[in-house]
DOVOLO-590975 format. One record per atom (N, C-alpha, C): residue in three letters; x, y, z. Coordinates in steps of 0.2 Angstrom, whole numbers, padded with zeros to 4 digits, always signed. Example, Ala and Ser with C-alpha at 12.3 -4.5 7.8 and 13.67 -1.06 7.14 Angstrom:
BEGIN
ALA+0066-0028+0039
ALA+0062-0022+0039
ALA+0066-0016+0039
SER+0064-0011+0035
SER+0068-0005+0036
SER+0064+0000+0039
This chain:
BEGIN
MET+0037-0379-0448
MET+0032-0379-0443
MET+0029-0372-0442
ALA+0023-0371-0442
ALA+0019-0365-0441
ALA+0020-0362-0434
ASN+0021-0356-0433
ASN+0020-0353-0426
ASN+0013-0350-0426
ALA+0011-0348-0419
ALA+0005-0345-0418
ALA+0004-0339-0423
GLY+0009-0335-0424
GLY+0008-0329-0428
GLY+0007-0331-0436
GLU+0009-0336-0438
GLU+0008-0338-0445
GLU+0002-0342-0446
TYR-0001-0345-0442
TYR-0007-0349-0442
TYR-0013-0345-0444
ASN-0017-0346-0448
ASN-0022-0342-0450
ASN-0028-0343-0446
TRP-0028-0340-0440
TRP-0034-0340-0436
TRP-0040-0337-0438
ALA-0040-0333-0443
ALA-0046-0329-0446
ALA-0050-0334-0450
GLU-0047-0340-0452
GLU-0051-0345-0455
GLU-0054-0351-0451
LYS-0052-0350-0444
LYS-0054-0356-0440
LYS-0060-0355-0436
ARG-0063-0360-0435
ARG-0069-0360-0430
ARG-0067-0363-0424
VAL-0068-0359-0418
VAL-0065-0361-0412
VAL-0070-0361-0406
LEU-0069-0366-0402
LEU-0074-0366-0396
LEU-0069-0365-0390
VAL-0071-0361-0385
VAL-0067-0359-0379
VAL-0072-0361-0373
THR-0070-0366-0369
THR-0074-0367-0362
THR-0071-0362-0357
GLY-0075-0360-0352
GLY-0072-0356-0347
GLY-0071-0349-0350
GLY-0074-0347-0356
GLY-0073-0341-0360
GLY-0074-0335-0356
ALA-0078-0335-0351
ALA-0079-0328-0347
ALA-0074-0328-0342
GLY-0070-0333-0340
GLY-0066-0333-0335
GLY-0059-0329-0336
PHE-0054-0330-0332
PHE-0048-0327-0333
PHE-0044-0329-0339
LEU-0042-0336-0339
LEU-0038-0338-0345
LEU-0042-0338-0351
GLY-0049-0340-0350
GLY-0053-0341-0356
GLY-0054-0334-0360
SER-0056-0329-0356
SER-0057-0323-0359
SER-0051-0320-0362
ALA-0045-0321-0359
ALA-0039-0319-0362
ALA-0037-0322-0368
LEU-0039-0329-0369
LEU-0038-0332-0375
LEU-0043-0330-0380
VAL-0049-0328-0379
VAL-0054-0325-0383
VAL-0051-0318-0386
TRP-0048-0314-0381
TRP-0045-0308-0383
TRP-0039-0310-0388
ALA-0035-0314-0386
ALA-0029-0316-0391
ALA-0031-0318-0398
LEU-0036-0322-0398
LEU-0039-0325-0404
LEU-0042-0319-0408
SER-0045-0315-0405
SER-0048-0309-0409
SER-0042-0304-0412
GLN-0037-0304-0408
GLN-0031-0300-0410
GLN-0028-0303-0417
ARG-0030-0309-0418
ARG-0027-0313-0424
ARG-0033-0314-0429
GLY-0038-0310-0428
GLY-0043-0310-0433
GLY-0048-0315-0433
CYS-0048-0319-0428
CYS-0053-0325-0427
CYS-0059-0322-0424
GLY-0065-0322-0428
GLY-0071-0320-0426
GLY-0076-0326-0425
GLN-0074-0332-0427
GLN-0079-0338-0427
GLN-0077-0341-0420
ILE-0079-0338-0414
ILE-0078-0341-0408
ILE-0084-0342-0404
VAL-0085-0348-0401
VAL-0091-0349-0397
VAL-0088-0350-0390
VAL-0091-0346-0386
VAL-0089-0345-0378
VAL-0093-0350-0374
VAL-0090-0354-0370
VAL-0094-0359-0366
VAL-0093-0357-0359
ASP-0098-0355-0355
ASP-0097-0354-0348
ASP-0104-0353-0345
PHE-0104-0353-0338
PHE-0110-0352-0334
PHE-0112-0345-0335
ALA-0119-0343-0334
ALA-0121-0337-0335
ALA-0117-0332-0331
PRO-0114-0327-0334
PRO-0108-0323-0331
PRO-0111-0319-0325
THR-0107-0318-0320
THR-0108-0313-0315
THR-0106-0306-0318
PRO-0108-0301-0315
PRO-0106-0294-0317
PRO-0098-0293-0319
ALA-0094-0296-0314
ALA-0087-0296-0315
ALA-0085-0300-0322
LYS-0088-0305-0323
LYS-0086-0309-0329
LYS-0089-0306-0335
LYS-0095-0303-0334
LYS-0097-0299-0340
LYS-0093-0294-0342
ARG-0089-0290-0338
ARG-0084-0285-0339
ARG-0079-0288-0344
ASN-0077-0295-0342
ASN-0072-0298-0346
ASN-0074-0299-0354
LEU-0080-0300-0355
LEU-0083-0302-0361
LEU-0085-0296-0365
GLU-0087-0291-0362
GLU-0090-0285-0365
GLU-0086-0282-0371
PRO-0079-0281-0370
PRO-0076-0278-0376
PRO-0073-0283-0381
LEU-0075-0290-0380
LEU-0072-0295-0385
LEU-0077-0297-0390
ARG-0074-0299-0395
ARG-0078-0301-0401
ARG-0079-0309-0402
PHE-0085-0311-0401
PHE-0086-0319-0402
PHE-0093-0320-0405
GLU-0094-0326-0407
GLU-0100-0327-0411
GLU-0106-0329-0407
SER-0105-0333-0402
SER-0111-0335-0398
SER-0109-0337-0391
PHE-0113-0338-0387
PHE-0112-0340-0380
PHE-0117-0346-0378
ILE-0114-0352-0375
ILE-0118-0357-0373
ILE-0116-0359-0366
GLU-0120-0363-0362
GLU-0118-0365-0355
GLU-0115-0372-0356
PRO-0111-0374-0350
PRO-0108-0380-0350
PRO-0112-0387-0351
GLU-0118-0387-0348
GLU-0122-0393-0349
GLU-0125-0393-0356
GLU-0127-0387-0359
GLU-0129-0387-0366
GLU-0123-0390-0371
LEU-0117-0388-0369
LEU-0112-0390-0373
LEU-0111-0398-0373
LEU-0112-0401-0367
LEU-0112-0408-0367
LEU-0117-0412-0371
ARG-0123-0409-0371
ARG-0128-0412-0375
ARG-0127-0411-0382
GLU-0125-0405-0384
GLU-0123-0404-0391
GLU-0117-0408-0393
ALA-0112-0409-0389
ALA-0106-0413-0391
ALA-0108-0420-0392
ALA-0113-0423-0388
ALA-0115-0430-0389
ALA-0118-0431-0396
ALA-0121-0425-0399
ALA-0124-0425-0405
ALA-0120-0423-0411
GLY-0113-0423-0410
GLY-0109-0422-0415
GLY-0107-0414-0416
TYR-0109-0410-0411
TYR-0108-0403-0412
TYR-0100-0401-0413
LEU-0096-0405-0410
LEU-0089-0403-0411
LEU-0086-0403-0418
LYS-0089-0407-0422
LYS-0086-0408-0429
LYS-0086-0401-0433
HIS-0090-0396-0430
HIS-0090-0389-0433
HIS-0084-0385-0431
PHE-0080-0388-0427
PHE-0074-0384-0425
PHE-0068-0386-0427
ASP-0063-0382-0428
ASP-0056-0384-0430
ASP-0052-0385-0423
VAL-0054-0381-0418
VAL-0050-0381-0412
VAL-0055-0380-0406
VAL-0054-0385-0401
VAL-0058-0384-0395
VAL-0053-0383-0389
PHE-0053-0377-0386
PHE-0049-0375-0380
PHE-0054-0377-0374
HIS-0051-0381-0370
HIS-0055-0383-0364
HIS-0051-0380-0358
LEU-0053-0374-0356
LEU-0050-0370-0351
LEU-0055-0370-0345
GLY-0061-0372-0345
GLY-0066-0371-0340
GLY-0065-0376-0335
ALA-0065-0374-0328
ALA-0064-0379-0323
ALA-0066-0375-0316
CYS-0066-0379-0311
CYS-0066-0376-0304
CYS-0059-0376-0302
SER-0056-0370-0302
SER-0049-0368-0301
SER-0047-0367-0294
SER-0052-0368-0289
SER-0050-0366-0282
SER-0046-0372-0279
THR-0040-0370-0277
THR-0035-0374-0273
THR-0037-0376-0266
THR-0042-0373-0264
THR-0045-0374-0257
THR-0052-0378-0257
GLU-0054-0379-0263
GLU-0061-0383-0263
GLU-0060-0390-0260
THR-0065-0391-0256
THR-0065-0398-0252
THR-0070-0403-0254
ASN-0074-0401-0259
ASN-0079-0406-0261
ASN-0076-0410-0267
ALA-0073-0416-0265
ALA-0070-0420-0270
ALA-0074-0422-0276
GLU-0081-0424-0274
GLU-0085-0426-0280
GLU-0087-0420-0285
TYR-0087-0414-0282
TYR-0088-0409-0286
TYR-0082-0408-0291
LEU-0076-0408-0288
LEU-0070-0407-0293
LEU-0070-0413-0298
ARG-0072-0419-0295
ARG-0071-0425-0300
ARG-0076-0424-0306
ARG-0082-0421-0305
ARG-0087-0420-0310
ARG-0084-0415-0315
ASN-0082-0409-0312
ASN-0081-0403-0316
ASN-0074-0404-0319
ASN-0069-0406-0316
ASN-0062-0406-0318
ASN-0060-0412-0322
TYR-0063-0418-0320
TYR-0061-0424-0323
TYR-0066-0427-0328
GLU-0072-0428-0326
GLU-0077-0431-0330
GLU-0079-0427-0336
TYR-0080-0421-0335
TYR-0082-0416-0340
TYR-0076-0416-0345
THR-0070-0415-0343
THR-0064-0415-0348
THR-0064-0422-0352
ARG-0065-0427-0348
ARG-0064-0434-0352
ARG-0069-0434-0357
THR-0075-0432-0356
THR-0081-0433-0361
THR-0079-0428-0366
LEU-0077-0422-0365
LEU-0076-0417-0370
LEU-0070-0419-0375
ALA-0065-0422-0372
ALA-0059-0424-0375
ALA-0061-0430-0380
ALA-0065-0435-0378
ALA-0067-0440-0382
ALA-0071-0438-0388
GLU-0076-0433-0387
GLU-0080-0431-0392
GLU-0076-0427-0397
ALA-0071-0423-0395
ALA-0067-0419-0399
ALA-0063-0424-0404
LEU-0060-0429-0401
LEU-0056-0434-0404
LEU-0060-0437-0410
MET-0066-0439-0408
MET-0071-0442-0413
MET-0072-0437-0419
ALA-0073-0431-0417
ALA-0075-0426-0422
ALA-0069-0423-0426
ASP-0063-0426-0424
ASP-0056-0424-0427
ASP-0055-0416-0426
ALA-0057-0414-0420
ALA-0055-0407-0419
ALA-0049-0406-0414
ARG-0045-0402-0415
ARG-0039-0401-0411
ARG-0041-0399-0404
PHE-0039-0403-0399
PHE-0041-0403-0392
PHE-0035-0400-0388
VAL-0036-0394-0385
VAL-0031-0392-0380
VAL-0034-0390-0374
TYR-0031-0393-0368
TYR-0035-0392-0362
TYR-0030-0390-0356
ALA-0033-0387-0351
ALA-0029-0384-0346
ALA-0028-0389-0340
SER-0022-0391-0340
SER-0020-0395-0334
SER-0017-0390-0329
SER-0013-0392-0324
SER-0010-0387-0319
SER-0004-0389-0316
ALA+0000-0384-0315
ALA+0006-0385-0311
ALA+0005-0388-0304
ALA-0001-0387-0302
ALA-0003-0390-0295
ALA-0002-0398-0295
THR-0002-0401-0301
THR-0001-0408-0301
THR+0006-0410-0299
TYR+0010-0405-0299
TYR+0017-0407-0297
TYR+0018-0407-0289
GLY+0013-0405-0285
GLY+0013-0406-0278
GLY+0019-0402-0275
ASP+0023-0405-0271
ASP+0029-0401-0268
ASP+0035-0401-0272
GLY+0034-0404-0278
GLY+0040-0403-0283
GLY+0045-0409-0281
SER+0044-0413-0277
SER+0049-0418-0275
SER+0050-0423-0281
ALA+0045-0424-0285
ALA+0046-0428-0291
ALA+0048-0425-0297
GLY+0050-0418-0296
GLY+0052-0414-0302
GLY+0046-0411-0305
MET+0048-0406-0309
MET+0042-0402-0313
MET+0044-0402-0320
ASP+0045-0408-0323
ASP+0048-0409-0329
ASP+0042-0412-0333
ASP+0040-0409-0339
ASP+0035-0412-0343
ASP+0037-0416-0349
ARG+0044-0418-0349
ARG+0046-0422-0355
ARG+0045-0429-0354
SER+0043-0432-0348
SER+0042-0439-0348
SER+0035-0441-0345
ASN+0031-0443-0349
ASN+0024-0445-0347
ASN+0024-0451-0342
GLU+0030-0455-0342
GLU+0030-0460-0337
GLU+0031-0458-0330
SER+0033-0452-0329
SER+0034-0449-0322
SER+0027-0446-0319
LEU+0022-0446-0323
LEU+0015-0444-0321
LEU+0013-0448-0315
GLU+0015-0455-0315
GLU+0013-0459-0310
GLU+0015-0457-0303
LYS+0021-0454-0303
LYS+0025-0452-0297
LYS+0022-0446-0294
LEU+0018-0442-0297
LEU+0017-0435-0295
LEU+0011-0436-0289
LYS+0012-0432-0284
LYS+0007-0432-0278
LYS+0005-0424-0277
PRO+0000-0422-0280
PRO-0003-0416-0279
PRO-0005-0415-0271
LEU-0004-0408-0269
LEU-0005-0407-0262
LEU-0012-0405-0261
ASN-0017-0404-0266
ASN-0024-0403-0264
ASN-0028-0406-0269
LEU-0035-0406-0267
LEU-0040-0410-0272
LEU-0040-0407-0279
TYR-0039-0400-0279
TYR-0039-0397-0286
TYR-0034-0400-0290
GLY-0028-0401-0287
GLY-0022-0404-0291
GLY-0024-0411-0293
GLU-0027-0415-0288
GLU-0028-0422-0289
GLU-0033-0422-0295
SER-0038-0418-0295
SER-0043-0418-0301
SER-0040-0417-0307
LYS-0035-0413-0308
LYS-0032-0412-0314
LYS-0027-0418-0316
GLN-0024-0420-0311
GLN-0020-0426-0312
GLN-0024-0432-0314
MET-0030-0433-0312
MET-0034-0439-0314
MET-0035-0439-0322
PHE-0036-0433-0325
PHE-0037-0433-0332
PHE-0030-0434-0336
ASP-0025-0431-0333
ASP-0018-0431-0336
ASP-0017-0439-0337
LEU-0018-0443-0331
LEU-0016-0450-0331
LEU-0021-0454-0336
GLU-0027-0452-0336
GLU-0032-0455-0341
GLU-0030-0454-0348
ALA-0028-0448-0350
ALA-0026-0446-0356
ALA-0019-0450-0358
TYR-0015-0451-0353
TYR-0009-0455-0355
TYR-0010-0462-0356
ARG-0014-0465-0351
ARG-0016-0472-0352
ARG-0020-0474-0358
LYS-0024-0469-0360
LYS-0028-0471-0366
LYS-0024-0469-0373
GLY-0018-0466-0372
GLY-0014-0464-0378
GLY-0017-0458-0381
TRP-0021-0454-0378
TRP-0024-0448-0380
TRP-0018-0442-0381
LEU-0013-0443-0376
LEU-0008-0437-0376
LEU-0004-0437-0382
LYS-0005-0442-0386
LYS-0001-0442-0393
LYS-0005-0438-0398
ARG-0011-0436-0396
ARG-0016-0433-0401
ARG-0018-0426-0398
ILE-0017-0425-0392
ILE-0020-0419-0389
ILE-0014-0415-0385
VAL-0016-0409-0383
VAL-0011-0405-0379
VAL-0014-0403-0372
GLY-0010-0405-0367
GLY-0012-0403-0360
GLY-0007-0397-0358
LEU-0010-0392-0355
LEU-0006-0386-0353
LEU-0005-0386-0345
LYS+0001-0386-0343
LYS+0002-0386-0336
LYS+0004-0379-0334
TYR-0002-0375-0333
TYR+0000-0367-0332
TYR+0002-0367-0325
PHE+0008-0362-0324
PHE+0011-0361-0318
PHE+0007-0355-0315
ASN+0010-0350-0311
ASN+0007-0345-0308
ASN+0006-0339-0313
VAL+0000-0340-0317
VAL-0002-0335-0322
VAL-0005-0329-0318
PHE-0004-0323-0320
PHE-0007-0317-0318
PHE-0008-0312-0323
GLY-0013-0307-0322
GLY-0014-0302-0327
GLY-0021-0300-0327
PRO-0023-0296-0332
PRO-0030-0293-0333
PRO-0035-0298-0333
ASN-0041-0297-0331
ASN-0047-0301-0332
ASN-0047-0306-0326
GLU-0044-0305-0321
GLU-0044-0310-0315
GLU-0048-0307-0309
ASP-0051-0301-0310
ASP-0055-0298-0304
ASP-0060-0302-0301
HIS-0063-0306-0305
HIS-0069-0310-0303
HIS-0067-0316-0298
LYS-0060-0318-0298
LYS-0058-0324-0294
LYS-0058-0324-0287
GLY-0060-0318-0284
GLY-0060-0318-0276
GLY-0053-0320-0273
ASP-0053-0324-0269
ASP-0047-0326-0265
ASP-0042-0330-0270
MET-0044-0332-0276
MET-0039-0335-0280
MET-0036-0330-0285
ARG-0037-0324-0284
ARG-0034-0319-0288
ARG-0026-0319-0287
SER-0022-0317-0291
SER-0015-0316-0290
SER-0013-0312-0285
VAL-0008-0312-0282
VAL-0005-0308-0277
VAL-0004-0301-0279
VAL-0003-0300-0286
VAL-0002-0293-0289
VAL-0009-0290-0289
ASN-0014-0293-0290
ASN-0021-0291-0291
ASN-0023-0289-0283
LYS-0022-0293-0279
LYS-0025-0292-0272
LYS-0021-0287-0269
SER-0014-0287-0270
SER-0010-0282-0266
SER-0011-0275-0269
TYR-0012-0274-0275
TYR-0013-0268-0278
TYR-0019-0264-0274
ALA-0024-0267-0273
ALA-0030-0264-0269
ALA-0028-0263-0262
GLN-0024-0268-0259
GLN-0022-0268-0252
GLN-0017-0262-0251
ILE-0012-0261-0256
ILE-0008-0255-0255
ILE-0011-0249-0256
ARG-0016-0248-0261
ARG-0019-0242-0261
ARG-0023-0240-0255
GLU-0026-0245-0252
GLU-0030-0244-0246
GLU-0025-0242-0240
THR-0020-0246-0239
THR-0016-0246-0232
THR-0009-0244-0233
GLY-0006-0245-0239
GLY+0001-0243-0240
GLY+0005-0249-0239
VAL+0002-0255-0237
VAL+0006-0261-0235
VAL+0004-0267-0239
MET+0009-0271-0241
MET+0008-0277-0245
MET+0009-0283-0240
ARG+0004-0288-0239
ARG+0005-0293-0234
ARG+0007-0299-0238
LEU+0012-0303-0235
LEU+0014-0309-0238
LEU+0014-0314-0232
PHE+0013-0321-0234
PHE+0014-0326-0229
PHE+0021-0327-0226
LYS+0021-0328-0220
LYS+0027-0330-0217
LYS+0029-0337-0219
SER+0036-0339-0218
SER+0038-0345-0220
SER+0038-0350-0214
TYR+0036-0356-0215
TYR+0036-0361-0210
TYR+0041-0367-0211
ARG+0046-0365-0215
ARG+0052-0370-0217
ARG+0058-0366-0216
PRO+0063-0368-0212
PRO+0069-0365-0210
PRO+0073-0363-0216
GLU+0073-0367-0222
GLU+0077-0365-0227
GLU+0074-0360-0231
PHE+0068-0357-0230
PHE+0066-0351-0233
PHE+0064-0346-0228
ALA+0067-0340-0229
ALA+0066-0334-0225
ALA+0059-0332-0227
ASP+0056-0327-0223
ASP+0049-0325-0225
ASP+0049-0321-0231
GLY+0045-0323-0236
GLY+0044-0319-0242
GLY+0049-0322-0247
GLU+0053-0327-0245
GLU+0058-0330-0250
GLU+0055-0336-0253
GLN+0049-0338-0252
GLN+0046-0344-0255
GLN+0045-0341-0263
LYS+0046-0346-0267
LYS+0047-0344-0274
LYS+0042-0347-0279
ARG+0040-0344-0284
ARG+0035-0346-0289
ARG+0037-0344-0296
ASP+0035-0348-0301
ASP+0036-0346-0308
ASP+0030-0342-0310
PHE+0031-0336-0310
PHE+0026-0331-0312
PHE+0026-0330-0319
LEU+0020-0330-0322
LEU+0020-0329-0330
LEU+0014-0324-0331
TYR+0016-0319-0335
TYR+0011-0314-0338
TYR+0006-0318-0342
VAL-0001-0316-0341
VAL-0006-0320-0345
VAL-0005-0319-0353
LYS-0002-0313-0355
LYS-0001-0312-0362
LYS+0004-0317-0365
ASP+0009-0319-0361
ASP+0014-0324-0363
ASP+0010-0331-0363
ALA+0006-0332-0358
ALA+0003-0338-0357
ALA-0001-0340-0363
MET-0005-0335-0366
MET-0009-0335-0372
MET-0005-0336-0378
GLU+0001-0333-0379
GLU+0006-0334-0384
GLU+0008-0341-0385
MET+0009-0344-0379
MET+0012-0351-0379
MET+0006-0356-0380
THR+0000-0354-0378
THR-0006-0358-0379
THR-0008-0359-0386
LEU-0008-0353-0390
LEU-0009-0353-0397
LEU-0004-0356-0401
PHE+0002-0355-0399
PHE+0008-0359-0403
PHE+0007-0366-0403
LEU+0005-0369-0397
LEU+0004-0376-0397
LEU-0002-0378-0400
ALA-0007-0374-0400
ALA-0013-0376-0404
ALA-0012-0376-0411
ALA-0008-0372-0413
ALA-0007-0371-0421
ALA-0003-0376-0424
ASN+0001-0380-0419
ASN+0005-0385-0422
ASN+0003-0392-0420
SER-0001-0395-0425
SER-0005-0401-0424
SER+0000-0407-0423
LYS+0006-0406-0425
LYS+0011-0412-0424
LYS+0014-0412-0417
VAL+0013-0407-0414
VAL+0016-0406-0407
VAL+0010-0408-0402
ASN+0011-0413-0398
ASN+0006-0415-0393
ASN+0009-0417-0387
GLY+0005-0419-0382
GLY+0007-0421-0375
GLY+0006-0415-0370
LEU+0009-0416-0364
LEU+0009-0411-0359
LEU+0015-0406-0359
PHE+0013-0400-0358
PHE+0018-0395-0359
PHE+0018-0390-0353
ASN+0023-0388-0350
ASN+0023-0383-0344
ASN+0022-0376-0348
ILE+0018-0372-0345
ILE+0017-0366-0347
ILE+0019-0361-0341
GLY+0025-0359-0342
GLY+0028-0355-0337
GLY+0034-0350-0340
SER+0037-0347-0335
SER+0043-0342-0338
SER+0049-0346-0338
GLY+0050-0351-0334
GLY+0056-0355-0333
GLY+0060-0352-0328
THR+0058-0347-0324
THR+0062-0344-0319
THR+0058-0343-0313
ALA+0061-0345-0307
ALA+0057-0344-0301
ALA+0059-0337-0297
HIS+0054-0334-0295
HIS+0055-0327-0292
HIS+0052-0328-0285
SER+0055-0324-0280
SER+0052-0324-0273
SER+0046-0319-0273
TRP+0042-0320-0268
TRP+0037-0316-0266
TRP+0040-0309-0265
ASN+0046-0308-0262
ASN+0049-0302-0260
ASN+0051-0298-0267
GLU+0053-0302-0272
GLU+0054-0299-0278
GLU+0048-0297-0282
LEU+0043-0300-0281
LEU+0036-0298-0284
LEU+0034-0292-0280
ALA+0035-0291-0274
ALA+0033-0285-0270
ALA+0037-0279-0273
ASP+0044-0280-0274
ASP+0048-0275-0277
ASP+0045-0272-0283
ALA+0043-0277-0287
ALA+0040-0275-0294
ALA+0033-0271-0293
VAL+0029-0274-0289
VAL+0023-0270-0288
VAL+0023-0263-0285
PHE+0028-0262-0280
PHE+0029-0256-0277
PHE+0032-0251-0282
ALA+0037-0254-0286
ALA+0040-0250-0291
ALA+0035-0247-0297
ALA+0030-0252-0299
ALA+0025-0250-0304
ALA+0020-0245-0301
MET+0019-0245-0294
MET+0015-0240-0291
MET+0018-0234-0289
ASN+0025-0234-0290
ASN+0029-0228-0288
ASN+0029-0226-0281
LEU+0029-0232-0277
LEU+0028-0231-0270
LEU+0034-0234-0266
PRO+0036-0232-0260
PRO+0041-0236-0256
PRO+0039-0242-0254
LYS+0043-0247-0254
LYS+0041-0254-0252
LYS+0040-0255-0245
ASN+0034-0258-0243
ASN+0032-0259-0236
ASN+0028-0265-0236
VAL+0032-0270-0233
VAL+0029-0277-0233
VAL+0028-0279-0226
GLU+0022-0283-0224
GLU+0021-0286-0218
GLU+0020-0293-0219
TYR+0024-0297-0215
TYR+0023-0304-0215
TYR+0018-0307-0210
ILE+0013-0310-0213
ILE+0007-0313-0209
ILE+0007-0320-0208
GLU+0004-0323-0203
GLU+0003-0330-0202
GLU-0001-0333-0208
MET+0001-0339-0210
MET-0002-0343-0215
MET-0008-0347-0212
PRO-0014-0347-0214
PRO-0019-0351-0211
PRO-0017-0358-0210
VAL-0018-0361-0204
VAL-0016-0367-0202
VAL-0018-0373-0207
GLU-0024-0372-0210
GLU-0027-0377-0215
GLU-0023-0378-0221
ILE-0019-0373-0223
ILE-0015-0373-0229
ILE-0008-0374-0228
ARG-0005-0374-0222
ARG+0002-0374-0221
ARG+0005-0381-0224
ASP+0002-0386-0223
ASP+0005-0393-0225
ASP+0004-0394-0233
LYS+0000-0389-0236
LYS-0002-0390-0243
LYS+0001-0384-0247
TYR+0006-0381-0244
TYR+0009-0375-0248
TYR+0015-0376-0252
GLN+0015-0374-0258
GLN+0021-0375-0262
GLN+0026-0370-0261
TYR+0032-0372-0259
TYR+0037-0367-0257
TYR+0041-0365-0263
PHE+0041-0369-0268
PHE+0045-0368-0274
PHE+0042-0371-0280
THR+0041-0367-0285
THR+0039-0369-0292
THR+0043-0366-0297
GLN+0045-0370-0302
GLN+0049-0367-0308
GLN+0048-0372-0314
ALA+0045-0369-0319
ALA+0043-0373-0325
ALA+0050-0375-0329
ASN+0051-0381-0330
ASN+0056-0383-0335
ASN+0052-0382-0342
ILE+0054-0377-0346
ILE+0051-0376-0353
ILE+0055-0378-0359
ALA+0060-0383-0357
ALA+0064-0385-0363
ALA+0060-0389-0368
LYS+0055-0392-0366
LYS+0050-0396-0371
LYS+0047-0391-0375
LEU+0044-0385-0373
LEU+0041-0380-0377
LEU+0046-0377-0381
ARG+0052-0375-0379
ARG+0057-0372-0383
ARG+0059-0377-0389
ASP+0060-0384-0387
ASP+0062-0389-0392
ASP+0056-0389-0397
ALA+0050-0388-0396
ALA+0044-0388-0400
ALA+0045-0382-0405
GLY+0049-0378-0404
GLY+0050-0372-0409
GLY+0047-0365-0406
TYR+0045-0365-0400
TYR+0043-0358-0397
TYR+0049-0354-0395
VAL+0050-0349-0399
VAL+0056-0345-0398
VAL+0055-0338-0396
GLN+0049-0336-0394
GLN+0047-0329-0392
GLN+0050-0328-0385
GLN+0052-0322-0384
GLN+0055-0319-0378
GLN+0049-0319-0373
ILE+0051-0321-0367
ILE+0045-0320-0361
ILE+0046-0314-0358
THR+0041-0311-0356
THR+0041-0304-0353
THR+0044-0305-0346
SER+0048-0300-0344
SER+0051-0301-0338
SER+0046-0299-0332
LEU+0047-0301-0326
LEU+0043-0300-0321
LEU+0041-0293-0320
ASN+0047-0289-0320
ASN+0046-0282-0319
ASN+0042-0278-0324
ASP+0043-0280-0330
ASP+0039-0277-0336
ASP+0032-0280-0336
ALA+0031-0286-0334
ALA+0024-0289-0334
ALA+0020-0285-0328
VAL+0023-0285-0323
VAL+0019-0281-0317
VAL+0018-0274-0319
GLU+0023-0271-0322
GLU+0022-0264-0323
GLU+0016-0263-0328
ASP+0016-0267-0333
ASP+0010-0267-0338
ASP+0004-0268-0335
TYR+0003-0273-0331
TYR-0003-0275-0328
TYR-0005-0269-0323
VAL-0001-0267-0319
VAL-0003-0261-0314
VAL-0005-0255-0318
THR-0001-0253-0323
THR-0002-0246-0326
THR-0007-0246-0331
ALA-0007-0251-0335
ALA-0012-0251-0341
ALA-0019-0254-0339
PHE-0019-0258-0334
PHE-0025-0261-0332
PHE-0028-0260-0325
LEU-0024-0262-0320
LEU-0027-0261-0313
LEU-0028-0253-0312
ALA-0023-0249-0313
ALA-0024-0242-0312
ALA-0030-0238-0316
LYS-0031-0241-0322
LYS-0036-0239-0326
LYS-0043-0242-0326
GLY-0043-0248-0322
GLY-0049-0252-0321
GLY-0051-0255-0327
LYS-0046-0257-0332
LYS-0048-0260-0338
LYS-0047-0267-0339
THR-0050-0270-0343
THR-0050-0277-0345
THR-0046-0278-0352
LEU-0044-0284-0354
LEU-0042-0284-0361
LEU-0046-0283-0366
GLY-0044-0278-0371
GLY-0048-0276-0376
GLY-0053-0270-0375
ALA-0053-0268-0369
ALA-0057-0262-0367
ALA-0053-0256-0369
């Protein structure tokens, strides 16, 4: 079984939707590192922040999402070996259900169908948000459990809709869906409120010396002890390319570190990377998200390991240090 390092990406023609965004541009960078120059980036006309993501990267051409749909209907995807569909509305606070349905469900369904007809490898971004509060587990090994998941927000629901569609149609036997957990790292500056806490707190600490974290509203969790599975974007791309390179490996996969860390542990890592004393303030969580807040996430990555992924995952401390010192402190993006 080939791994992502042995697969000859230099010979492959690849399409990346959401290619100017966080995960998409990181993927274009990772592909370029492997000698892949035949990359078509799909995204909306980029903002200045997204242009910064693309400027140092090597790719063949750029098209917009609506143009891709028209071209795909005419057989465009037959020209590609792999289609990475990472483009979506990723806001967990978006309230327009119809907008999310069109962007995250209908678009994905159409692109997947066209890719399958074109015999192109189809790899798409699902989300750990589909797991909701985690009461139904966070295990990717049983597709039957999909029916039991109850996402906490409309974004998660829109991702769950396509996961279920792909399962019911049998597509999950031929495609790969990636349930990304809390991915952080360079190229996320454009995301506004959806940036990682590492990104937001770096600027906050430089300005005020203080890192602000939400208080807990559940007695079993002390303030700052809510936990997340944090994953460095470089590791996320290694996992993504590994699965794309193995055409016999299909279905839904958790993309995480396999370890849950508290926000307080994350704060320790950020202040250490900035060489500053720890100073955390716990603030009120907005009322509108209190009932939709995930208090614990941890990816079960046994399925990924069983598929042959053997690479060591960057520790939280090392990942934060690399992000802070090599990118945030220098104002750099991947490839710059």
